[in-house]
N, C-alpha and C positions, 0 to 999 in steps of 0.2 A: 504494500500500500504506500502511495506517495506521501511524503511528509507535507503537512499543510503549511502554507505560507503565512497563515494568520489564525489565531485562536480568539474567539470573542471574549471581551473583558467580562461580560455578564451574561446570564441566561434568563429563561422565562420566570424563574422564581425571584428574580430581581426586579420584577414589575408587580405593583400592587394596584388593585382596582377598588375604587369606592363605589362606583355605579356604572352599569352598562344599560344601554337602551337601544332597541331596534327602532330607528326613526323612519326607515323606509324599506319596503320589500317589493321589488319588481324583478326586471331582468337582473339588476344588481340589488344587493342588500347593503344598507348603510347603517352601521352601528355607531352610536355616540358613546364615547368612553370617557369616564373621569378616572384618571390614573396618575400614578407617580412611579418613577423608576430610579435606580441607582445611577449616580453620576460618576465620572472617572475619578473624582476626588474621594469616592467612597461614601459620600453623603447622599441623602435622598433629594430628588428634585421636589419643587412644590407640586401641589395637585394641579394637573393639566387637563384641559378638555380637548379631546382628539376625536376624529372621525375615521372609521375604517370601512372601505368599500370592498365587497367580496362577491364572488360567484365561483363557479367551477374553475378548476385549473384548465390550462389550454395546452395544446400540442400543435406544432407547426412543422412543415417539411418543405425543403428546397428540392424541387423536382428537376433532375439533371439527366440529359441524354448525352453520355460521354462519347458515344460513337459519332454523333452528328454535331457535337459541341453546341448543344442547345439547352436553354432553360425554359421551363414551363411556368409562367406566372399568371396570376389572375387579377382582373380589374373589377372593382365593385365600389358601390356607394358606401361612404363611411360618415356616419352622423357626427362623429367627433371632429370632423374637419369643417363643419359649418361655422361660419364666423371668421374663418381664415380667408379673407377676401383675395389674397394673392395666390391662393392655392385651390385647385379644384377639389371638391369633396369626393371625387372618384380617385382611388389610389390603386397603383400596381404593386402587388404583394405576392408573397409565397402563400401556398395553401395552408390554412390553419382552421382550428375549430376547438370547441370546448369538449372536455371529457364527459362522456355520459356516465351515469352511475355504474360502478363496477368495471369500467373500461380502462385498459392500460393505454398510456400515451402512444405506443406503437400501433395499437388497434385503431386509435382515433385518427392518426394520419393516413393509414391505409384506407379507412372509410371516407375521410374527407377528400382524399385525392380522387376517388371515384365520383363523389358527389359534386365537387367543385370543378374538376378538370377532366373528368372521364378518363383518368389515367390509372393504370394498374402499376403499382410499385413492384419492381423486380428484385431489388436489393435495398436494404435500409441500413444507414450508418448513423449512429448517435453523434450529435454535435455537442450538446450540453443542456444545462438548465439555467434559467435566470428569472429574476423577479422584475416584472415590467415597470412598476412605479411604486417601490416599497415605502415611499413617503406617506401613502394613504391607501394603496390598493394591495390586497392580499394575494392576487393572482400570480401563479407561477407558470411559466411556459417551458415545456420540454421540446427541444429543437432537434430535427433530424435532416439528413440528406437522403433523398430517395432516387434510385436509378430507375428511369423509365425509357420507353421507346416513344419518341415524340412524333413519329411518322403518323400523319393524319390527325394529329391532335389539334383541337381548336373549337370554335363555336361558342354557344352560350349555354351555361349549365346552372345548377343549383337546385335546391329542394323547393318545389312550388309551395308546399304547405308552410314553409318558413319564409316565404316571399323573398327568396334569394334570386338575384339577377346578376350572374357572374359571366364575364367575357374572358375567354382563355387566350393568352398570347404566347407564342413560341418565338424566342429571341436568341440571337447569338450570344454565347457566354462572354466573349471578349468585349462585345459592344456594351453589355450591361455593366461589366466590371469597370470599363472605361468611364461610363456615366457616373458610377459610384465614386470613382477616384476624383473626377473633376467637379463633383458636387452638384451635378445637374439632375440627379435622380433622388427626389425626395420621397421617402417611403416609410414604412413602419419599422419599429426597432427590431422586431424578429427578422424581417427581411434584410435589414442592414447587417445584423450580426451574422446571418447565414451567408450572405454574399462576401463578407469580409473573411469568414472561415474558408469559403470556396477559393478566394483569391490567395490566401495564405497557403493552402494545401495544393493549389495548382502550381504555385511558384516553386515549391520545394519538391514537386514531382510525386509526393505521397498519394495525392488524390487519384491521379491517373492510374498508378500501379494498383491501388485497391479496387477502383471501379472496373477496370478492364480484366480483373482476375476471373470474374464470372462471365 
């Protein structure tokens, strides 16, 4: 097991709650918390009022066709982008979705790849896990790279009962990485992390060796 580069100064038992209140429950749940926590000095903080937003954890997958050097990305409307007048609320991203009850992250991305992009994942490589916005959101994302055959991939997909309207794009790997490098590709955090991982592993040759073994 690798030696950790950092050990947290405090743990869950170093947080005390005076009051918790579920202030909203919809697609997201919002809890209002009155709490205090240990400070680095060893003393307790004053009582603080904080909000925590939560829902199911997520899983996301970068779909890559290494034979054709193509990426499969999806375009869809994102309500969180409303009010950003300099940016369209339609974003180009990797395939992603929320874990269903009892579902493993690997199962989620295999299901979502079919639902959102009509793609069957042939091989799956783990990239890592991260917390999207830990300042207030509890969501954790598990990230993968999925090998696909991009031949004939495209069109509009999504689950009708969930009102998904998703356009599939098949793009050259190097063109997307160049746009990421020059700052012209504004996208989600999971997409940026996955593409940076792809760039790093493509540069050192590791990715190609692993992908083409199958």
